[in-house]
C-alpha positions as CSV (number, residue, x, y, z in Angstrom):
1,M,20.1,54.8,-24.9
2,R,18.1,56.3,-27.7
3,L,17.2,54.1,-30.7
4,G,18.4,56.7,-33.2
5,K,21.8,57.0,-31.6
6,L,22.2,53.2,-31.6
7,A,21.1,52.9,-35.2
8,A,23.5,55.7,-36.3
9,A,26.4,54.0,-34.4
10,A,25.6,50.7,-36.1
11,G,25.3,52.3,-39.6
12,I,21.6,51.4,-39.9
13,L,19.1,53.8,-41.5
14,L,16.2,54.2,-39.1
15,D,12.7,54.7,-40.4
16,G,10.9,55.6,-37.2
17,D,11.1,57.6,-33.9
18,P,14.8,58.1,-33.1
19,D,14.0,59.2,-29.5
20,L,12.6,55.9,-28.3
21,Q,14.4,54.7,-25.2
22,V,16.0,51.3,-25.6
23,T,16.4,49.2,-22.4
24,G,17.5,45.9,-23.8
25,F,17.6,43.3,-26.6
26,A,15.9,39.9,-27.0
27,I,15.4,37.2,-29.5
28,D,12.9,35.3,-27.3
29,H,9.5,37.1,-27.1
30,R,9.2,35.8,-23.5
31,K,12.2,37.9,-22.4
32,V,10.8,41.1,-23.9
33,A,10.3,44.0,-21.5
34,P,9.3,47.6,-22.1
35,G,11.9,49.3,-24.3
36,T,13.3,46.1,-25.8
37,V,14.5,45.7,-29.4
38,F,13.2,42.3,-30.6
39,G,14.9,40.2,-33.2
40,A,12.4,38.2,-35.3
41,F,14.4,35.4,-37.0
42,R,13.4,32.2,-38.8
43,G,15.0,29.2,-37.2
44,T,15.1,25.4,-37.7
45,A,12.5,24.7,-34.9
46,F,10.8,28.1,-34.4
47,N,10.0,31.2,-36.4
48,G,10.5,34.3,-34.4
49,E,8.4,36.2,-37.0
50,D,5.3,34.4,-35.5
51,F,5.9,36.1,-32.2
52,I,6.2,39.8,-33.3
53,A,2.8,40.8,-32.1
54,A,3.4,39.1,-28.7
55,A,6.8,40.9,-28.4
56,I,5.2,44.3,-29.2
57,A,2.4,43.6,-26.7
58,A,5.1,43.0,-24.1
59,G,6.7,46.4,-24.8
60,A,9.1,46.0,-27.7
61,V,9.8,49.4,-29.2
62,A,11.5,48.1,-32.3
63,V,11.5,44.8,-34.3
64,V,14.4,43.7,-36.5
65,A,12.9,41.6,-39.3
66,R,12.9,41.0,-43.0
67,P,11.5,43.9,-45.2
68,E,8.5,41.9,-46.3
69,I,7.3,41.1,-42.7
70,A,4.5,43.3,-41.4
71,V,5.3,45.1,-38.1
72,A,2.5,47.2,-36.5
73,G,2.9,49.2,-33.3
74,A,6.7,49.3,-33.2
75,V,9.6,50.6,-35.4
76,H,10.4,48.1,-38.1
77,I,14.1,47.9,-38.7
78,A,14.0,46.1,-42.0
79,D,17.0,44.1,-43.3
80,A,17.4,41.2,-45.7
81,E,19.8,39.7,-43.1
82,P,18.0,40.6,-39.9
83,R,20.3,38.5,-37.7
84,R,23.3,40.6,-38.8
85,A,21.5,43.9,-38.4
86,F,20.3,42.9,-35.0
87,A,23.8,41.9,-33.9
88,R,25.4,45.1,-35.1
89,L,22.7,47.2,-33.3
90,A,23.1,45.1,-30.1
91,A,26.9,45.5,-30.2
92,K,26.5,49.3,-29.8
93,F,24.2,48.8,-26.8
94,F,26.3,46.2,-24.8
95,T,29.3,48.3,-23.8
96,P,32.0,48.4,-22.7
97,V,33.8,45.3,-24.0
98,P,37.3,44.0,-23.4
99,S,40.0,45.8,-25.4
100,T,41.6,42.7,-26.8
101,I,39.3,40.1,-28.4
102,V,40.4,37.1,-30.5
103,A,38.4,34.3,-32.1
104,V,39.2,30.7,-33.1
105,T,37.5,28.7,-35.8
106,G,38.1,25.2,-37.3
107,T,36.6,21.8,-36.9
108,N,38.7,20.6,-34.0
109,G,40.8,22.3,-31.3
110,K,38.7,25.5,-30.8
111,T,38.0,24.8,-27.1
112,S,41.6,24.0,-26.2
113,T,43.0,26.9,-28.2
114,V,40.9,29.6,-26.6
115,E,41.4,28.2,-23.1
116,M,45.2,28.0,-23.7
117,A,45.3,31.6,-24.9
118,R,43.4,32.5,-21.7
119,Q,46.0,30.7,-19.6
120,L,48.9,32.3,-21.5
121,W,47.5,35.8,-21.0
122,R,46.9,35.1,-17.3
123,M,50.5,34.0,-16.8
124,T,51.7,37.4,-17.8
125,G,49.3,39.2,-15.5
126,E,46.4,40.0,-17.9
127,R,42.8,39.7,-16.7
128,A,41.6,37.1,-19.3
129,A,38.7,34.9,-20.2
130,S,37.6,32.4,-22.7
131,I,34.1,31.7,-24.1
132,G,33.0,28.5,-25.8
133,T,32.0,25.0,-25.3
134,L,33.2,25.0,-21.7
135,G,31.2,28.2,-21.0
136,V,32.7,31.4,-19.8
137,T,36.0,30.7,-18.1
138,T,37.9,33.3,-16.1
139,S,40.6,32.8,-13.5
140,D,37.9,32.9,-10.8
141,E,35.0,30.8,-12.2
142,S,33.6,28.9,-15.1
143,I,29.9,29.4,-16.1
144,S,28.4,26.8,-18.5
145,T,26.4,28.2,-21.5
146,G,25.8,24.8,-23.1
147,L,26.7,26.1,-26.6
148,T,29.9,26.6,-28.4
149,T,28.7,30.0,-29.5
150,P,25.8,31.3,-27.4
151,D,23.0,33.5,-28.9
152,I,24.1,37.0,-29.8
153,V,22.4,38.7,-26.8
154,T,24.1,36.3,-24.3
155,F,27.4,36.6,-26.2
156,L,27.4,40.4,-26.1
157,S,26.1,40.7,-22.6
158,N,28.8,38.3,-21.4
159,M,31.5,40.4,-23.2
160,S,30.2,43.5,-21.5
161,G,29.9,41.9,-18.1
162,L,33.5,40.6,-18.4
163,A,34.7,44.1,-19.2
164,R,32.9,45.6,-16.2
165,E,34.7,43.0,-14.1
166,G,38.0,44.2,-15.3
167,V,38.7,41.5,-18.0
168,T,40.7,43.0,-20.8
169,H,41.5,39.9,-22.9
170,V,39.0,37.4,-24.3
171,A,39.4,34.4,-26.6
172,Y,36.2,32.9,-28.0
173,E,35.2,30.0,-30.2
174,A,33.7,30.9,-33.5
175,S,31.6,27.9,-34.6
176,S,30.3,27.4,-38.1
177,H,26.7,27.6,-36.7
178,G,27.5,30.8,-34.8
179,L,29.1,32.4,-37.8
180,S,26.3,31.5,-40.2
181,Q,23.7,32.8,-37.8
182,Y,25.6,36.0,-37.0
183,R,25.9,35.1,-33.3
184,N,29.3,36.9,-32.8
185,E,29.1,40.1,-34.7
186,G,29.9,43.7,-34.1
187,L,33.0,43.6,-32.0
188,H,36.6,44.6,-32.7
189,V,38.3,41.2,-33.2
190,S,42.0,41.8,-33.1
191,A,43.1,38.4,-34.3
192,A,41.6,35.1,-35.6
193,A,42.9,31.6,-35.7
194,F,42.2,28.7,-38.1
195,T,43.0,25.3,-36.6
196,N,42.0,22.6,-39.1
197,F,39.1,21.5,-41.2
198,S,37.4,18.1,-41.6
199,R,33.9,16.6,-42.1
200,D,31.4,17.7,-39.4
201,H,27.9,19.3,-39.3
202,L,27.0,18.5,-42.8
203,D,23.5,17.8,-41.5
204,Y,23.3,21.6,-41.1
205,H,25.6,23.0,-43.9
206,G,24.9,20.4,-46.6
207,S,28.4,20.3,-48.1
208,M,32.0,20.7,-47.2
209,E,32.1,23.9,-49.3
210,E,29.2,25.5,-47.5
211,Y,30.7,24.4,-44.1
212,F,34.1,25.9,-45.0
213,A,32.4,29.1,-46.3
214,A,30.7,29.5,-42.9
215,K,34.0,29.2,-41.1
216,M,35.6,31.8,-43.5
217,R,33.0,34.4,-42.5
218,L,35.2,35.0,-39.5
219,I,38.1,36.0,-41.7
220,D,36.0,37.6,-44.5
221,E,33.6,39.7,-42.5
222,V,34.0,39.5,-38.7
223,V,37.6,40.4,-37.8
224,A,38.9,44.0,-37.9
225,D,40.6,45.4,-41.0
226,S,43.9,45.5,-38.9
227,A,43.6,41.9,-37.7
228,T,46.1,39.1,-37.8
229,V,45.0,35.6,-38.9
230,V,46.9,32.8,-37.3
231,V,46.8,29.6,-39.4
232,W,47.9,26.1,-38.5
233,A,50.0,25.6,-41.7
234,D,49.9,21.8,-41.5
235,A,46.2,21.6,-42.1
236,G,46.6,20.7,-45.7
237,E,44.9,22.5,-48.5
238,W,42.4,24.1,-46.1
239,A,45.2,26.0,-44.4
240,G,46.2,27.6,-47.8
241,L,42.7,28.5,-48.6
242,A,42.2,30.1,-45.2
243,A,45.4,32.1,-45.7
244,E,44.1,33.2,-49.1
245,H,40.9,34.5,-47.6
246,A,43.0,36.6,-45.2
247,Q,45.3,37.9,-48.0
248,R,42.3,39.1,-50.0
249,R,41.5,41.5,-47.2
250,H,45.1,42.4,-46.8
251,L,45.2,41.0,-43.3
252,R,48.5,39.9,-41.8
253,V,48.9,36.1,-41.9
254,F,50.9,34.4,-39.1
255,T,51.5,30.7,-39.9
256,V,52.3,28.1,-37.3
257,G,53.5,24.4,-37.6
258,E,56.1,22.4,-39.4
259,Q,55.4,24.5,-42.5
260,G,54.9,27.7,-40.5
261,D,56.7,31.0,-40.9
262,G,55.6,32.7,-37.7
263,I,56.4,29.8,-35.4
264,R,58.1,26.8,-37.1
265,L,57.9,23.4,-35.4
266,L,61.2,21.7,-36.1
267,A,60.8,18.6,-33.9
268,R,58.3,17.0,-31.5
269,T,59.4,14.2,-29.1
270,P,57.0,12.4,-26.8
271,T,58.0,12.2,-23.2
272,Q,56.5,10.3,-20.3
273,L,54.2,13.1,-19.2
274,G,54.1,15.3,-22.3
275,Q,56.3,16.2,-25.2
276,E,59.4,18.3,-26.1
277,L,59.0,20.8,-28.9
278,T,61.8,22.4,-30.8
279,V,60.5,25.6,-32.5
280,V,61.9,28.7,-34.3
281,H,60.5,32.1,-33.9
282,D,62.0,35.3,-35.3
283,G,65.2,33.4,-36.1
284,A,65.7,32.1,-32.6
285,Q,65.5,28.4,-31.8
286,R,64.1,27.2,-28.4
287,T,63.0,24.0,-26.7
288,I,59.6,23.8,-25.0
289,R,58.6,21.1,-22.6
290,L,54.9,21.0,-23.1
291,P,53.1,19.1,-20.3
292,L,50.4,17.7,-22.6
293,I,50.5,14.7,-24.8
294,G,49.6,14.4,-28.5
295,A,50.4,16.2,-31.8
296,Y,47.1,18.0,-31.8
297,Q,47.7,19.4,-28.3
298,A,51.0,20.8,-29.6
299,A,49.2,22.3,-32.5
300,N,46.6,23.9,-30.2
301,A,49.2,25.3,-27.9
302,L,51.3,26.8,-30.7
303,V,48.2,28.4,-32.3
304,A,47.3,29.9,-28.9
305,A,50.8,31.2,-28.6
306,G,50.5,32.8,-32.1
307,L,47.3,34.6,-31.0
308,V,48.9,36.0,-27.9
309,I,52.0,37.1,-29.8
310,A,49.8,38.6,-32.6
311,T,48.0,40.8,-30.1
312,G,51.1,42.2,-28.5
313,G,52.2,39.5,-26.1
314,S,55.9,39.0,-25.5
315,A,57.1,36.2,-27.8
316,G,59.8,35.0,-25.4
317,A,57.5,34.9,-22.3
318,T,54.6,33.4,-24.3
319,L,56.7,30.5,-25.6
320,D,58.3,29.9,-22.2
321,N,54.9,29.8,-20.6
322,L,53.8,26.9,-22.8
323,S,55.6,24.7,-20.3
324,R,53.1,25.8,-17.6
325,L,49.9,25.0,-19.5
326,Q,47.2,23.0,-17.7
327,P,45.1,20.3,-19.3
328,V,41.7,21.5,-20.7
329,R,38.6,19.7,-19.4
330,G,37.7,16.7,-21.4
331,R,40.6,17.1,-23.9
332,L,42.8,14.0,-23.4
333,E,42.1,14.3,-19.7
334,R,43.5,11.5,-17.6
335,A,40.4,10.5,-15.7
336,A,41.4,7.4,-13.8
337,I,43.8,4.6,-13.3
338,A,42.5,1.1,-13.8
339,P,43.2,-1.5,-11.1
340,S,45.8,-2.9,-13.5
341,G,47.6,0.4,-13.6
342,A,46.4,1.3,-17.1
343,P,45.5,5.0,-17.5
344,V,42.0,6.0,-18.7
345,Y,41.8,9.1,-20.8
346,V,38.6,11.0,-21.8
347,D,38.4,13.1,-24.9
348,Y,35.8,15.1,-26.8
349,A,36.7,13.6,-30.2
350,H,33.5,13.2,-32.1
351,T,34.6,13.3,-35.7
352,A,36.8,10.8,-37.6
353,D,39.7,13.2,-37.8
354,A,39.5,14.1,-34.1
355,L,39.3,10.4,-33.1
356,E,42.3,9.6,-35.3
357,A,44.3,12.4,-33.7
358,A,43.4,11.3,-30.2
359,I,44.4,7.7,-30.9
360,A,47.7,8.9,-32.5
361,A,48.3,11.1,-29.5
362,L,48.1,8.1,-27.1
363,R,49.9,5.5,-29.3
364,P,53.5,6.6,-28.4
365,H,52.6,6.2,-24.7
366,C,51.1,2.8,-25.1
367,T,53.4,-0.3,-24.6
368,K,50.7,-2.9,-25.4
369,R,47.0,-2.4,-26.3
370,L,45.1,0.8,-26.9
371,I,41.4,0.2,-26.0
372,V,38.9,2.7,-27.4
373,V,35.3,3.3,-26.3
374,F,33.2,5.6,-28.5
375,G,29.9,6.2,-30.2
376,A,28.2,8.7,-32.5
377,G,25.6,11.3,-31.8
378,G,22.1,11.1,-33.1
379,D,20.3,13.7,-35.3
380,R,23.7,14.7,-36.7
381,D,25.8,14.0,-39.8
382,V,25.2,10.3,-40.5
383,G,28.0,10.2,-43.1
384,K,30.8,10.3,-40.5
385,R,29.7,7.3,-38.5
386,A,31.3,4.5,-40.5
387,A,34.4,6.7,-41.0
388,M,34.7,7.0,-37.2
389,G,34.4,3.2,-36.9
390,E,37.1,2.7,-39.6
391,V,39.5,5.1,-37.9
392,A,39.0,3.4,-34.5
393,S,39.4,-0.2,-35.9
394,K,42.6,0.8,-37.8
395,G,44.2,2.8,-35.0
396,A,43.2,0.9,-31.8
397,D,43.9,-2.7,-30.7
398,A,40.4,-3.2,-29.2
399,V,37.3,-1.2,-29.9
400,I,33.9,-1.0,-28.1
401,V,31.1,0.8,-29.9
402,T,28.6,2.3,-27.5
403,D,26.0,5.1,-27.3
404,D,26.9,8.7,-27.3
405,N,24.0,11.2,-27.4
406,P,21.3,9.3,-29.4
407,R,18.9,12.2,-29.3
408,G,15.8,11.3,-31.4
409,E,17.3,8.3,-33.2
410,D,17.3,4.7,-32.4
411,P,20.6,4.0,-30.5
412,A,20.9,0.6,-32.0
413,A,20.7,2.0,-35.6
414,I,23.4,4.5,-34.8
415,R,25.7,1.8,-33.4
416,H,25.0,-0.3,-36.5
417,A,26.1,2.5,-38.8
418,V,29.3,2.9,-36.8
419,L,30.0,-0.8,-36.7
420,A,29.7,-0.9,-40.5
421,G,33.2,0.6,-40.5
422,A,34.6,-0.9,-37.3
423,E,35.8,-4.3,-38.3
424,G,36.1,-6.6,-35.2
425,A,34.6,-4.1,-32.8
426,Q,32.6,-5.1,-29.8
427,E,29.1,-3.6,-29.3
428,I,27.9,-2.6,-25.8
429,G,25.1,-0.1,-26.0
430,D,25.0,1.0,-22.4
431,R,27.8,3.6,-22.1
432,R,28.6,2.9,-18.4
433,A,28.8,-0.8,-19.1
434,A,31.1,-0.2,-22.1
435,I,33.5,2.0,-20.0
436,S,33.4,-0.6,-17.3
437,A,34.2,-3.4,-19.7
438,A,37.1,-1.5,-21.2
439,I,38.6,-0.8,-17.8
440,A,38.2,-4.4,-16.7
441,M,40.0,-5.8,-19.8
442,A,42.9,-3.3,-19.6
443,G,46.3,-4.7,-18.6
444,A,49.2,-3.0,-16.9
445,D,50.7,-1.7,-20.1
446,D,47.4,-0.8,-21.9
447,I,45.7,2.6,-22.3
448,V,41.9,3.2,-22.4
449,L,40.5,6.1,-24.4
450,V,36.8,7.0,-23.9
451,A,35.9,9.4,-26.7
452,G,33.0,11.5,-27.9
453,K,31.6,13.4,-24.9
454,G,34.6,14.9,-23.1
455,H,33.5,17.6,-20.7
456,E,29.8,17.0,-21.2
457,Q,27.7,16.3,-18.0
458,G,24.7,14.6,-19.5
459,Q,23.5,12.1,-22.2
460,I,20.8,13.5,-24.5
461,V,18.0,11.0,-25.1
462,G,14.9,11.8,-27.2
463,S,14.1,15.0,-29.1
464,G,11.5,17.8,-28.9
465,E,9.1,17.5,-26.0
466,N,10.4,14.0,-25.3
467,M,14.1,15.1,-24.9
468,R,15.8,14.2,-21.6
469,V,19.3,14.9,-20.5
470,L,20.4,12.0,-18.2
471,P,23.3,12.8,-15.9
472,F,26.4,11.3,-17.3
473,D,30.0,12.5,-17.0
474,D,32.6,10.2,-18.7
475,V,35.3,11.3,-16.2
476,A,33.2,10.6,-13.2
477,V,31.9,7.3,-14.6
478,A,35.5,6.2,-15.5
479,R,36.6,6.8,-11.9
480,E,33.5,5.0,-10.5
481,C,34.1,2.0,-12.8
482,A,37.8,1.9,-11.9
483,A,36.9,1.9,-8.2
484,D,34.2,-0.8,-8.8
485,S,36.7,-2.9,-10.7
486,L,39.2,-2.6,-8.0
487,G,36.6,-3.8,-5.4
488,G,35.7,-6.7,-7.7
489,A,39.4,-7.6,-8.0
490,A,39.8,-7.6,-4.3
């Protein structure tokens, strides 16, 4: 495709040869081939501007960079926000894309919501996919990307690849990092969802206000002018603020929850294997037997239903199909049964709010003790550590503080910070040993919750050149510990 045609389609004024042939896009100079458009961005660890000459030497025909950056030997597409310009240009290159695209933002629940939307679409015969923390998931396969929001080139090429495979409906996670770095721009997003908002990633954003503003870019700038915004109405003041952002753009707002107008939740009753929901939509009341436990699972499911309905799905069929939803990997996933008969659940909760929600989800199903194993990640927001400890000690009957992903920090120092808020908690640094201890102490009517890592397949130790990812899967380890404990009991 000609550079001039791409620029015109993206609304970018080109100062250079419009007839140059573009063969691809790259933000890593090592992936540049002849005909590539190179994005030179400043990052936290690397500065892409330092590799402009190398990219041009490798065949880059154009470089998207700040106006003050010198570019010699290629067309300089200058923009004060080069990430945004690059994304909009790339979006015109990676075609076709699925016809129905929705995005989900919020602190917690993004992964479950996009995956549930995918399942609901699939149940009505649509070719659907989800993109996020779990990777690219279709009805046929799941491919891990390792990031909630992959880089813009991977994101757009994934979208185009899905469309070429016949996928028509995609739900993706819009993380605050991805939104602030313009990693999901340029597509026609038919609907967006806001799940909830609580403290996280302040090591990156600096303040709750900046963190929320990053989330709101989805509503303020990314979604189409004709989009619907689905809001979990019970998310406190943040829900109202999200709705206000949508109303400023004259977008349709579809609220869900006990205070919702689109789908109102009248009652929620825990059952042995899930919960029974009574909801009202369009004046009609119905009962839904959701095969997932926990209030936040109900919230995610209803928000997913709102997205499907907002993009043309049958309301009746969508709400009926909630009873057929399958659990999402690492989200209150029942991993094992202890020798005593106690179930062991694994959850991705890694913030105070998420941990509190996971504990609250399991409490109605727990006759005696709720035993919680968790830790906090290193090189991340240190302010949430004591708060997580406090939530655990207040909500659980027994708490074991262990290592999560220590990264470049001293694991003992991280545990110490968590324990500052976790009165009466036990400290077992080795995560496998901690899980094993929890399973060994669990009685017949107890429940064990292992929180923090969820679906993750590794434990990150060290940083920079010294970083290692040690194989570690909470689900697999829980099963192994349960089996070992059973052998020991025998």
